[in-house]
All heavy atoms as TSV, in Angstrom:
chain	resi	resn	atom	element	x	y	z
A	1	MET	N	N	0.840	-1.169	-0.004
A	1	MET	CA	C	0.005	0.002	0.001
A	1	MET	C	C	0.886	1.246	-0.007
A	1	MET	O	O	1.823	1.356	0.773
A	1	MET	CB	C	-0.896	0.006	1.232
A	1	MET	CG	C	-1.749	1.247	1.305
A	1	MET	SD	S	-2.629	1.486	2.870
A	1	MET	CE	C	-3.831	0.192	2.815
A	2	GLU	N	N	0.572	2.183	-0.820
A	2	GLU	CA	C	1.326	3.415	-0.943
A	2	GLU	C	C	0.755	4.482	0.001
A	2	GLU	O	O	-0.447	4.699	0.057
A	2	GLU	CB	C	1.264	3.924	-2.378
A	2	GLU	CG	C	2.023	5.190	-2.615
A	2	GLU	CD	C	1.891	5.681	-4.044
A	2	GLU	OE1	O	1.545	4.877	-4.924
A	2	GLU	OE2	O	2.115	6.882	-4.263
A	3	ASP	N	N	1.624	5.123	0.758
A	3	ASP	CA	C	1.202	6.196	1.648
A	3	ASP	C	C	1.203	7.500	0.878
A	3	ASP	O	O	2.230	7.944	0.384
A	3	ASP	CB	C	2.160	6.283	2.851
A	3	ASP	CG	C	1.658	7.232	3.906
A	3	ASP	OD1	O	0.583	7.840	3.738
A	3	ASP	OD2	O	2.348	7.369	4.930
A	4	LYS	N	N	0.037	8.129	0.755
A	4	LYS	CA	C	-0.111	9.352	-0.025
A	4	LYS	C	C	-0.025	10.603	0.840
A	4	LYS	O	O	-0.196	11.695	0.348
A	4	LYS	CB	C	-1.407	9.336	-0.799
A	4	LYS	CG	C	-1.469	8.212	-1.810
A	4	LYS	CD	C	-2.767	8.228	-2.559
A	4	LYS	CE	C	-2.794	7.068	-3.546
A	4	LYS	NZ	N	-4.037	7.018	-4.295
A	5	ARG	N	N	0.259	10.428	2.124
A	5	ARG	CA	C	0.345	11.577	3.019
A	5	ARG	C	C	1.757	12.150	3.003
A	5	ARG	O	O	2.714	11.461	2.737
A	5	ARG	CB	C	-0.022	11.163	4.432
A	5	ARG	CG	C	-1.460	10.742	4.571
A	5	ARG	CD	C	-1.763	10.367	6.017
A	5	ARG	NE	N	-3.129	9.991	6.156
A	5	ARG	CZ	C	-3.543	8.732	6.253
A	5	ARG	NH1	N	-2.691	7.748	6.213
A	5	ARG	NH2	N	-4.826	8.474	6.378
A	6	LYS	N	N	1.831	13.429	3.360
A	6	LYS	CA	C	3.133	14.079	3.521
A	6	LYS	C	C	3.275	14.457	4.981
A	6	LYS	O	O	2.326	14.932	5.606
A	6	LYS	CB	C	3.208	15.349	2.669
A	6	LYS	CG	C	3.204	15.085	1.188
A	6	LYS	CD	C	3.306	16.406	0.434
A	6	LYS	CE	C	3.227	16.174	-1.066
A	6	LYS	NZ	N	3.266	17.413	-1.820
A	7	TYR	N	N	4.451	14.232	5.502
A	7	TYR	CA	C	4.732	14.553	6.897
A	7	TYR	C	C	5.845	15.572	6.967
A	7	TYR	O	O	6.867	15.431	6.306
A	7	TYR	CB	C	5.148	13.287	7.676
A	7	TYR	CG	C	4.094	12.211	7.686
A	7	TYR	CD1	C	4.095	11.209	6.713
A	7	TYR	CD2	C	3.089	12.197	8.634
A	7	TYR	CE1	C	3.125	10.225	6.704
A	7	TYR	CE2	C	2.120	11.215	8.633
A	7	TYR	CZ	C	2.135	10.221	7.663
A	7	TYR	OH	O	1.173	9.259	7.663
A	8	HIS	N	N	5.656	16.607	7.780
A	8	HIS	CA	C	6.675	17.605	8.024
A	8	HIS	C	C	6.924	17.620	9.523
A	8	HIS	O	O	6.022	17.943	10.295
A	8	HIS	CB	C	6.227	19.005	7.569
A	8	HIS	CG	C	5.940	19.092	6.117
A	8	HIS	ND1	N	6.917	19.357	5.187
A	8	HIS	CD2	C	4.795	18.939	5.416
A	8	HIS	CE1	C	6.385	19.362	3.983
A	8	HIS	NE2	N	5.083	19.106	4.108
A	9	ILE	N	N	8.102	17.245	9.939
A	9	ILE	CA	C	8.437	17.216	11.356
A	9	ILE	C	C	9.390	18.375	11.625
A	9	ILE	O	O	10.441	18.495	10.998
A	9	ILE	CB	C	9.053	15.875	11.745
A	9	ILE	CG1	C	8.062	14.745	11.475
A	9	ILE	CG2	C	9.501	15.897	13.212
A	9	ILE	CD1	C	8.614	13.367	11.661
A	10	ILE	N	N	8.990	19.229	12.565
A	10	ILE	CA	C	9.801	20.388	12.917
A	10	ILE	C	C	10.442	20.105	14.269
A	10	ILE	O	O	9.747	19.870	15.258
A	10	ILE	CB	C	8.952	21.661	12.977
A	10	ILE	CG1	C	8.348	21.941	11.610
A	10	ILE	CG2	C	9.777	22.833	13.474
A	10	ILE	CD1	C	7.358	23.077	11.583
A	11	VAL	N	N	11.756	20.108	14.317
A	11	VAL	CA	C	12.474	19.906	15.554
A	11	VAL	C	C	13.084	21.232	15.968
A	11	VAL	O	O	13.800	21.867	15.190
A	11	VAL	CB	C	13.588	18.843	15.371
A	11	VAL	CG1	C	14.366	18.651	16.649
A	11	VAL	CG2	C	13.000	17.527	14.893
A	12	GLY	N	N	12.769	21.663	17.173
A	12	GLY	CA	C	13.295	22.940	17.645
A	12	GLY	C	C	12.481	23.442	18.803
A	12	GLY	O	O	11.640	22.738	19.367
A	13	SER	N	N	12.657	24.679	19.148
A	13	SER	CA	C	11.957	25.284	20.266
A	13	SER	C	C	10.482	25.522	19.916
A	13	SER	O	O	10.074	25.506	18.742
A	13	SER	CB	C	12.602	26.611	20.637
A	13	SER	OG	O	12.388	27.561	19.585
A	14	LYS	N	N	9.695	25.787	20.949
A	14	LYS	CA	C	8.282	26.101	20.740
A	14	LYS	C	C	8.135	27.380	19.906
A	14	LYS	O	O	7.267	27.473	19.049
A	14	LYS	CB	C	7.557	26.242	22.066
A	14	LYS	CG	C	7.414	24.927	22.801
A	14	LYS	CD	C	6.707	25.107	24.122
A	14	LYS	CE	C	6.639	23.791	24.871
A	14	LYS	NZ	N	5.999	23.918	26.166
A	15	ALA	N	N	8.994	28.355	20.166
A	15	ALA	CA	C	8.945	29.619	19.410
A	15	ALA	C	C	9.239	29.370	17.936
A	15	ALA	O	O	8.580	29.935	17.058
A	15	ALA	CB	C	9.943	30.622	19.986
A	16	TYR	N	N	10.205	28.511	17.648
A	16	TYR	CA	C	10.538	28.185	16.265
A	16	TYR	C	C	9.353	27.474	15.595
A	16	TYR	O	O	8.981	27.807	14.471
A	16	TYR	CB	C	11.785	27.304	16.209
A	16	TYR	CG	C	12.192	26.900	14.818
A	16	TYR	CD1	C	12.833	27.809	13.973
A	16	TYR	CD2	C	11.924	25.633	14.330
A	16	TYR	CE1	C	13.198	27.448	12.686
A	16	TYR	CE2	C	12.286	25.264	13.046
A	16	TYR	CZ	C	12.920	26.181	12.232
A	16	TYR	OH	O	13.276	25.817	10.950
A	17	PHE	N	N	8.757	26.517	16.292
A	17	PHE	CA	C	7.585	25.799	15.771
A	17	PHE	C	C	6.478	26.787	15.433
A	17	PHE	O	O	5.918	26.766	14.344
A	17	PHE	CB	C	7.095	24.774	16.801
A	17	PHE	CG	C	5.867	24.007	16.363
A	17	PHE	CD1	C	5.979	22.849	15.621
A	17	PHE	CD2	C	4.606	24.452	16.710
A	17	PHE	CE1	C	4.853	22.139	15.224
A	17	PHE	CE2	C	3.472	23.746	16.312
A	17	PHE	CZ	C	3.598	22.607	15.569
A	18	ASP	N	N	6.151	27.656	16.399
A	18	ASP	CA	C	5.064	28.634	16.181
A	18	ASP	C	C	5.369	29.560	15.001
A	18	ASP	O	O	4.471	29.931	14.263
A	18	ASP	CB	C	4.838	29.456	17.458
A	18	ASP	CG	C	4.232	28.622	18.568
A	18	ASP	OD1	O	3.628	27.564	18.280
A	18	ASP	OD2	O	4.357	29.031	19.743
A	19	SER	N	N	6.631	29.887	14.806
A	19	SER	CA	C	6.991	30.774	13.695
A	19	SER	C	C	6.822	30.085	12.342
A	19	SER	O	O	6.652	30.746	11.316
A	19	SER	CB	C	8.439	31.274	13.850
A	19	SER	OG	O	9.370	30.251	13.572
A	20	LYS	N	N	6.865	28.761	12.309
A	20	LYS	CA	C	6.741	27.997	11.051
A	20	LYS	C	C	5.297	27.624	10.714
A	20	LYS	O	O	5.028	27.171	9.621
A	20	LYS	CB	C	7.581	26.717	11.117
A	20	LYS	CG	C	9.071	26.978	11.226
A	20	LYS	CD	C	9.552	27.728	10.003
A	20	LYS	CE	C	11.017	28.077	10.097
A	20	LYS	NZ	N	11.452	28.900	8.970
A	21	LEU	N	N	4.356	27.826	11.620
A	21	LEU	CA	C	2.964	27.442	11.379
A	21	LEU	C	C	2.369	28.107	10.142
A	21	LEU	O	O	1.623	27.487	9.408
A	21	LEU	CB	C	2.091	27.735	12.593
A	21	LEU	CG	C	2.228	26.761	13.757
A	21	LEU	CD1	C	1.318	27.208	14.889
A	21	LEU	CD2	C	1.945	25.359	13.356
A	22	SER	N	N	2.705	29.348	9.912
A	22	SER	CA	C	2.133	30.053	8.765
A	22	SER	C	C	2.550	29.411	7.440
A	22	SER	O	O	1.835	29.510	6.444
A	22	SER	CB	C	2.542	31.515	8.784
A	22	SER	OG	O	3.959	31.625	8.727
A	23	SER	N	N	3.659	28.694	7.414
A	23	SER	CA	C	4.115	28.028	6.200
A	23	SER	C	C	3.206	26.874	5.788
A	23	SER	O	O	3.189	26.462	4.648
A	23	SER	CB	C	5.519	27.447	6.395
A	23	SER	OG	O	6.424	28.472	6.769
A	24	PHE	N	N	2.441	26.339	6.752
A	24	PHE	CA	C	1.605	25.177	6.488
A	24	PHE	C	C	0.123	25.503	6.410
A	24	PHE	O	O	-0.705	24.620	6.292
A	24	PHE	CB	C	1.825	24.126	7.589
A	24	PHE	CG	C	3.223	23.596	7.603
A	24	PHE	CD1	C	4.115	23.977	8.580
A	24	PHE	CD2	C	3.653	22.719	6.631
A	24	PHE	CE1	C	5.406	23.510	8.600
A	24	PHE	CE2	C	4.953	22.235	6.623
A	24	PHE	CZ	C	5.828	22.631	7.632
A	25	SER	N	N	-0.247	26.753	6.462
A	25	SER	CA	C	-1.665	27.110	6.482
A	25	SER	C	C	-2.273	27.030	5.074
A	25	SER	O	O	-1.627	27.297	4.091
A	25	SER	CB	C	-1.859	28.502	7.061
A	25	SER	OG	O	-1.272	29.465	6.201
A	26	GLU	N	N	-3.519	26.600	5.053
A	26	GLU	CA	C	-4.325	26.568	3.826
A	26	GLU	C	C	-5.733	26.984	4.200
A	26	GLU	O	O	-6.098	27.031	5.371
A	26	GLU	CB	C	-4.347	25.161	3.236
A	26	GLU	CG	C	-3.039	24.740	2.587
A	26	GLU	CD	C	-3.143	23.390	1.886
A	26	GLU	OE1	O	-4.242	22.812	1.848
A	26	GLU	OE2	O	-2.120	22.910	1.404
A	27	ASP	N	N	-6.537	27.280	3.215
A	27	ASP	CA	C	-7.922	27.681	3.478
A	27	ASP	C	C	-8.817	26.457	3.487
A	27	ASP	O	O	-9.321	26.019	2.453
A	27	ASP	CB	C	-8.395	28.678	2.420
A	27	ASP	CG	C	-7.645	29.986	2.491
A	27	ASP	OD1	O	-7.243	30.357	3.615
A	27	ASP	OD2	O	-7.455	30.635	1.453
A	28	ASP	N	N	-9.041	25.886	4.674
A	28	ASP	CA	C	-9.976	24.781	4.822
A	28	ASP	C	C	-11.329	25.330	5.255
A	28	ASP	O	O	-11.423	26.449	5.750
A	28	ASP	CB	C	-9.480	23.787	5.879
A	28	ASP	CG	C	-8.352	22.911	5.354
A	28	ASP	OD1	O	-8.407	22.540	4.160
A	28	ASP	OD2	O	-7.442	22.565	6.120
A	29	GLU	N	N	-12.368	24.530	5.082
A	29	GLU	CA	C	-13.705	24.968	5.460
A	29	GLU	C	C	-13.928	24.919	6.973
A	29	GLU	O	O	-14.868	25.497	7.467
A	29	GLU	CB	C	-14.755	24.113	4.757
A	29	GLU	CG	C	-14.774	24.339	3.264
A	29	GLU	CD	C	-15.845	23.539	2.566
A	29	GLU	OE1	O	-16.805	23.118	3.228
A	29	GLU	OE2	O	-15.723	23.316	1.363
A	30	VAL	N	N	-13.093	24.183	7.693
A	30	VAL	CA	C	-13.199	24.108	9.146
A	30	VAL	C	C	-11.924	24.662	9.765
A	30	VAL	O	O	-10.857	24.577	9.192
A	30	VAL	CB	C	-13.452	22.670	9.631
A	30	VAL	CG1	C	-14.803	22.176	9.165
A	30	VAL	CG2	C	-12.361	21.730	9.185
A	31	ASN	N	N	-12.074	25.235	10.951
A	31	ASN	CA	C	-10.934	25.860	11.601
A	31	ASN	C	C	-10.158	24.925	12.505
A	31	ASN	O	O	-8.964	25.089	12.689
A	31	ASN	CB	C	-11.385	27.082	12.402
A	31	ASN	CG	C	-11.916	28.174	11.494
A	31	ASN	OD1	O	-11.389	28.378	10.427
A	31	ASN	ND2	N	-12.944	28.863	11.936
A	32	THR	N	N	-10.821	23.965	13.119
A	32	THR	CA	C	-10.157	23.091	14.074
A	32	THR	C	C	-10.536	21.647	13.832
A	32	THR	O	O	-11.574	21.327	13.236
A	32	THR	CB	C	-10.531	23.444	15.522
A	32	THR	OG1	O	-11.917	23.174	15.723
A	32	THR	CG2	C	-10.240	24.909	15.830
A	33	PHE	N	N	-9.683	20.748	14.319
A	33	PHE	CA	C	-9.951	19.312	14.224
A	33	PHE	C	C	-11.226	18.973	14.983
A	33	PHE	O	O	-12.050	18.183	14.525
A	33	PHE	CB	C	-8.762	18.527	14.780
A	33	PHE	CG	C	-8.933	17.055	14.726
A	33	PHE	CD1	C	-8.909	16.379	13.517
A	33	PHE	CD2	C	-9.125	16.325	15.890
A	33	PHE	CE1	C	-9.073	15.008	13.458
A	33	PHE	CE2	C	-9.295	14.968	15.837
A	33	PHE	CZ	C	-9.258	14.297	14.629
A	34	LEU	N	N	-11.416	19.580	16.165
A	34	LEU	CA	C	-12.612	19.318	16.975
A	34	LEU	C	C	-13.879	19.695	16.202
A	34	LEU	O	O	-14.876	18.980	16.233
A	34	LEU	CB	C	-12.539	20.075	18.290
A	34	LEU	CG	C	-13.698	19.859	19.252
A	34	LEU	CD1	C	-13.872	18.399	19.602
A	34	LEU	CD2	C	-13.501	20.687	20.512
A	35	GLU	N	N	-13.839	20.803	15.480
A	35	GLU	CA	C	-14.997	21.231	14.681
A	35	GLU	C	C	-15.293	20.183	13.611
A	35	GLU	O	O	-16.462	19.845	13.350
A	35	GLU	CB	C	-14.725	22.576	14.052
A	35	GLU	CG	C	-15.896	23.118	13.240
A	35	GLU	CD	C	-15.562	24.452	12.584
A	35	GLU	OE1	O	-14.545	25.066	12.911
A	35	GLU	OE2	O	-16.352	24.873	11.725
A	36	LEU	N	N	-14.273	19.658	12.980
A	36	LEU	CA	C	-14.441	18.633	11.945
A	36	LEU	C	C	-15.067	17.376	12.531
A	36	LEU	O	O	-15.965	16.783	11.929
A	36	LEU	CB	C	-13.094	18.322	11.293
A	36	LEU	CG	C	-13.121	17.360	10.091
A	36	LEU	CD1	C	-13.900	17.960	8.937
A	36	LEU	CD2	C	-11.700	17.037	9.667
A	37	VAL	N	N	-14.626	16.959	13.708
A	37	VAL	CA	C	-15.182	15.786	14.379
A	37	VAL	C	C	-16.651	15.992	14.715
A	37	VAL	O	O	-17.498	15.111	14.500
A	37	VAL	CB	C	-14.374	15.423	15.649
A	37	VAL	CG1	C	-15.067	14.356	16.467
A	37	VAL	CG2	C	-12.964	14.977	15.272
A	38	LYS	N	N	-16.989	17.178	15.215
A	38	LYS	CA	C	-18.385	17.463	15.558
A	38	LYS	C	C	-19.279	17.422	14.314
A	38	LYS	O	O	-20.381	16.874	14.344
A	38	LYS	CB	C	-18.495	18.838	16.211
A	38	LYS	CG	C	-17.974	18.874	17.632
A	38	LYS	CD	C	-18.073	20.281	18.210
A	38	LYS	CE	C	-17.547	20.348	19.620
A	38	LYS	NZ	N	-17.624	21.713	20.183
A	39	LEU	N	N	-18.793	17.986	13.213
A	39	LEU	CA	C	-19.566	17.952	11.962
A	39	LEU	C	C	-19.757	16.516	11.477
A	39	LEU	O	O	-20.845	16.139	11.023
A	39	LEU	CB	C	-18.873	18.781	10.891
A	39	LEU	CG	C	-18.865	20.294	11.089
A	39	LEU	CD1	C	-17.936	20.971	10.079
A	39	LEU	CD2	C	-20.291	20.845	10.966
A	40	SER	N	N	-18.707	15.715	11.581
A	40	SER	CA	C	-18.786	14.316	11.161
A	40	SER	C	C	-19.776	13.540	12.040
A	40	SER	O	O	-20.588	12.763	11.519
A	40	SER	CB	C	-17.401	13.680	11.259
A	40	SER	OG	O	-17.468	12.297	10.996
A	41	ASP	N	N	-19.710	13.734	13.349
A	41	ASP	CA	C	-20.634	13.052	14.259
A	41	ASP	C	C	-22.073	13.429	13.997
A	41	ASP	O	O	-22.972	12.572	13.991
A	41	ASP	CB	C	-20.283	13.361	15.720
A	41	ASP	CG	C	-19.017	12.686	16.182
A	41	ASP	OD1	O	-18.520	11.787	15.467
A	41	ASP	OD2	O	-18.503	13.058	17.257
A	42	THR	N	N	-22.323	14.700	13.754
A	42	THR	CA	C	-23.686	15.170	13.453
A	42	THR	C	C	-24.201	14.526	12.170
A	42	THR	O	O	-25.363	14.089	12.106
A	42	THR	CB	C	-23.711	16.701	13.334
A	42	THR	OG1	O	-23.268	17.270	14.561
A	42	THR	CG2	C	-25.116	17.206	13.017
A	43	ALA	N	N	-23.350	14.457	11.168
A	43	ALA	CA	C	-23.755	13.830	9.902
A	43	ALA	C	C	-24.074	12.356	10.099
A	43	ALA	O	O	-25.082	11.842	9.563
A	43	ALA	CB	C	-22.650	13.994	8.860
A	44	LYS	N	N	-23.245	11.647	10.861
A	44	LYS	CA	C	-23.495	10.216	11.120
A	44	LYS	C	C	-24.791	10.003	11.869
A	44	LYS	O	O	-25.547	9.079	11.583
A	44	LYS	CB	C	-22.338	9.605	11.896
A	44	LYS	CG	C	-21.105	9.392	11.051
A	44	LYS	CD	C	-19.971	8.785	11.872
A	44	LYS	CE	C	-18.712	8.687	11.054
A	44	LYS	NZ	N	-17.590	8.154	11.830
A	45	GLN	N	N	-25.062	10.840	12.868
A	45	GLN	CA	C	-26.291	10.725	13.648
A	45	GLN	C	C	-27.528	10.949	12.788
A	45	GLN	O	O	-28.571	10.370	13.034
A	45	GLN	CB	C	-26.291	11.702	14.823
A	45	GLN	CG	C	-25.300	11.335	15.906
A	45	GLN	CD	C	-25.195	12.407	16.975
A	45	GLN	OE1	O	-25.798	13.475	16.884
A	45	GLN	NE2	N	-24.408	12.130	18.007
A	46	ASN	N	N	-27.401	11.809	11.789
A	46	ASN	CA	C	-28.522	12.112	10.899
A	46	ASN	C	C	-28.489	11.281	9.626
A	46	ASN	O	O	-29.262	11.543	8.702
A	46	ASN	CB	C	-28.508	13.602	10.553
A	46	ASN	CG	C	-28.819	14.449	11.771
A	46	ASN	OD1	O	-29.787	14.218	12.465
A	46	ASN	ND2	N	-27.959	15.421	12.031
A	47	ARG	N	N	-27.596	10.293	9.588
A	47	ARG	CA	C	-27.427	9.381	8.453
A	47	ARG	C	C	-27.220	10.139	7.132
A	47	ARG	O	O	-27.833	9.828	6.118
A	47	ARG	CB	C	-28.598	8.434	8.374
A	47	ARG	CG	C	-28.673	7.553	9.583
A	47	ARG	CD	C	-29.716	6.531	9.500
A	47	ARG	NE	N	-29.665	5.696	10.695
A	47	ARG	CZ	C	-30.584	4.847	11.040
A	47	ARG	NH1	N	-31.646	4.717	10.273
A	47	ARG	NH2	N	-30.464	4.141	12.127
A	48	LEU	N	N	-26.351	11.139	7.194
A	48	LEU	CA	C	-26.001	11.926	6.019
A	48	LEU	C	C	-24.597	11.565	5.558
A	48	LEU	O	O	-23.780	11.095	6.340
A	48	LEU	CB	C	-26.056	13.416	6.336
A	48	LEU	CG	C	-27.397	13.954	6.813
A	48	LEU	CD1	C	-27.247	15.391	7.296
A	48	LEU	CD2	C	-28.430	13.864	5.699
A	49	ILE	N	N	-24.337	11.779	4.297
A	49	ILE	CA	C	-22.997	11.544	3.771
A	49	ILE	C	C	-22.118	12.728	4.164
A	49	ILE	O	O	-22.502	13.887	3.955
A	49	ILE	CB	C	-23.025	11.379	2.234
A	49	ILE	CG1	C	-23.810	10.124	1.872
A	49	ILE	CG2	C	-21.606	11.335	1.672
A	49	ILE	CD1	C	-24.044	9.955	0.386
A	50	PHE	N	N	-20.972	12.432	4.716
A	50	PHE	CA	C	-20.038	13.474	5.151
A	50	PHE	C	C	-18.809	13.429	4.269
A	50	PHE	O	O	-18.068	12.450	4.263
A	50	PHE	CB	C	-19.657	13.267	6.624
A	50	PHE	CG	C	-18.815	14.379	7.163
A	50	PHE	CD1	C	-19.382	15.593	7.508
A	50	PHE	CD2	C	-17.454	14.210	7.356
A	50	PHE	CE1	C	-18.605	16.634	8.009
A	50	PHE	CE2	C	-16.682	15.230	7.876
A	50	PHE	CZ	C	-17.258	16.443	8.200
A	51	ASP	N	N	-18.589	14.464	3.489
A	51	ASP	CA	C	-17.473	14.450	2.536
A	51	ASP	C	C	-16.488	15.596	2.745
A	51	ASP	O	O	-15.679	15.892	1.874
A	51	ASP	CB	C	-17.986	14.451	1.097
A	51	ASP	CG	C	-18.808	15.673	0.775
A	51	ASP	OD1	O	-19.055	16.510	1.666
A	51	ASP	OD2	O	-19.221	15.802	-0.388
A	52	GLN	N	N	-16.532	16.222	3.916
A	52	GLN	CA	C	-15.555	17.275	4.218
A	52	GLN	C	C	-14.311	16.624	4.795
A	52	GLN	O	O	-14.374	15.567	5.415
A	52	GLN	CB	C	-16.103	18.262	5.236
A	52	GLN	CG	C	-17.142	19.191	4.653
A	52	GLN	CD	C	-17.587	20.194	5.692
A	52	GLN	OE1	O	-18.000	19.811	6.773
A	52	GLN	NE2	N	-17.472	21.450	5.357
A	53	TYR	N	N	-13.183	17.261	4.623
A	53	TYR	CA	C	-11.946	16.770	5.212
A	53	TYR	C	C	-11.010	17.961	5.408
A	53	TYR	O	O	-11.200	19.019	4.831
A	53	TYR	CB	C	-11.288	15.725	4.313
A	53	TYR	CG	C	-10.849	16.272	2.982
A	53	TYR	CD1	C	-9.549	16.756	2.800
A	53	TYR	CD2	C	-11.721	16.354	1.902
A	53	TYR	CE1	C	-9.152	17.277	1.589
A	53	TYR	CE2	C	-11.315	16.883	0.681
A	53	TYR	CZ	C	-10.036	17.340	0.540
A	53	TYR	OH	O	-9.620	17.871	-0.659
A	54	ALA	N	N	-10.030	17.744	6.248
A	54	ALA	CA	C	-9.004	18.766	6.450
A	54	ALA	C	C	-7.751	18.292	5.723
A	54	ALA	O	O	-7.360	17.144	5.822
A	54	ALA	CB	C	-8.716	18.951	7.936
A	55	SER	N	N	-7.146	19.189	4.999
A	55	SER	CA	C	-5.939	18.813	4.255
A	55	SER	C	C	-4.699	18.844	5.146
A	55	SER	O	O	-3.680	18.255	4.800
A	55	SER	CB	C	-5.759	19.732	3.055
A	55	SER	OG	O	-5.656	21.068	3.478
A	56	ILE	N	N	-4.804	19.530	6.275
A	56	ILE	CA	C	-3.653	19.645	7.177
A	56	ILE	C	C	-4.095	19.403	8.607
A	56	ILE	O	O	-5.119	19.932	9.056
A	56	ILE	CB	C	-3.020	21.048	7.076
A	56	ILE	CG1	C	-2.400	21.262	5.695
A	56	ILE	CG2	C	-1.960	21.242	8.161
A	56	ILE	CD1	C	-1.811	22.646	5.511
A	57	LEU	N	N	-3.320	18.608	9.338
A	57	LEU	CA	C	-3.503	18.422	10.765
A	57	LEU	C	C	-2.156	18.758	11.419
A	57	LEU	O	O	-1.167	18.124	11.136
A	57	LEU	CB	C	-3.915	16.992	11.105
A	57	LEU	CG	C	-3.961	16.626	12.588
A	57	LEU	CD1	C	-5.020	17.446	13.313
A	57	LEU	CD2	C	-4.217	15.137	12.754
A	58	ILE	N	N	-2.161	19.783	12.265
A	58	ILE	CA	C	-0.939	20.185	12.946
A	58	ILE	C	C	-1.018	19.735	14.387
A	58	ILE	O	O	-1.961	20.043	15.106
A	58	ILE	CB	C	-0.756	21.724	12.880
A	58	ILE	CG1	C	-0.621	22.146	11.402
A	58	ILE	CG2	C	0.455	22.153	13.687
A	58	ILE	CD1	C	-0.610	23.641	11.191
A	59	VAL	N	N	-0.008	18.965	14.803
A	59	VAL	CA	C	0.057	18.439	16.159
A	59	VAL	C	C	1.297	19.009	16.829
A	59	VAL	O	O	2.400	18.850	16.330
A	59	VAL	CB	C	0.123	16.896	16.153
A	59	VAL	CG1	C	0.205	16.346	17.577
A	59	VAL	CG2	C	-1.070	16.315	15.411
A	60	LYS	N	N	1.093	19.650	17.955
A	60	LYS	CA	C	2.208	20.258	18.685
A	60	LYS	C	C	2.509	19.406	19.911
A	60	LYS	O	O	1.621	19.107	20.714
A	60	LYS	CB	C	1.819	21.675	19.112
A	60	LYS	CG	C	2.932	22.439	19.769
A	60	LYS	CD	C	2.481	23.891	20.026
A	60	LYS	CE	C	3.585	24.715	20.590
A	60	LYS	NZ	N	3.173	26.116	20.780
A	61	ASN	N	N	3.756	19.003	20.071
A	61	ASN	CA	C	4.179	18.209	21.230
A	61	ASN	C	C	4.322	19.164	22.413
A	61	ASN	O	O	5.211	20.001	22.423
A	61	ASN	CB	C	5.497	17.516	20.928
A	61	ASN	CG	C	5.947	16.627	22.052
A	61	ASN	OD1	O	5.355	16.624	23.128
A	61	ASN	ND2	N	6.997	15.884	21.826
A	62	MET	N	N	3.471	19.031	23.376
A	62	MET	CA	C	3.488	19.930	24.521
A	62	MET	C	C	4.371	19.416	25.668
A	62	MET	O	O	4.502	20.059	26.679
A	62	MET	CB	C	2.054	20.122	25.027
A	62	MET	CG	C	1.105	20.691	23.976
A	62	MET	SD	S	1.627	22.289	23.348
A	62	MET	CE	C	1.211	23.311	24.720
A	63	ALA	N	N	4.956	18.253	25.493
A	63	ALA	CA	C	5.755	17.631	26.570
A	63	ALA	C	C	7.115	18.284	26.744
A	63	ALA	O	O	7.744	18.119	27.779
A	63	ALA	CB	C	5.922	16.148	26.291
A	64	LEU	N	N	7.575	19.009	25.747
A	64	LEU	CA	C	8.932	19.585	25.840
A	64	LEU	C	C	8.965	20.859	26.631
A	64	LEU	O	O	8.120	21.640	26.707
A	64	LEU	CB	C	9.479	19.834	24.438
A	64	LEU	CG	C	9.640	18.585	23.599
A	64	LEU	CD1	C	10.089	18.970	22.186
A	64	LEU	CD2	C	10.616	17.632	24.213
């Protein structure tokens, strides 16, 4: 199976990470992952087809 996803891993300080976020921004119809999950759950509960997706998911490691 071919992986069609792209991964960008940023290693550095939190300030450096935050400064690079603008490089990965795109215009999606939803602002947050939580919003996307809520929309998906609502569609499933109403037995509707859900065809929205987010092209980017940014995960920040808060443990450092």
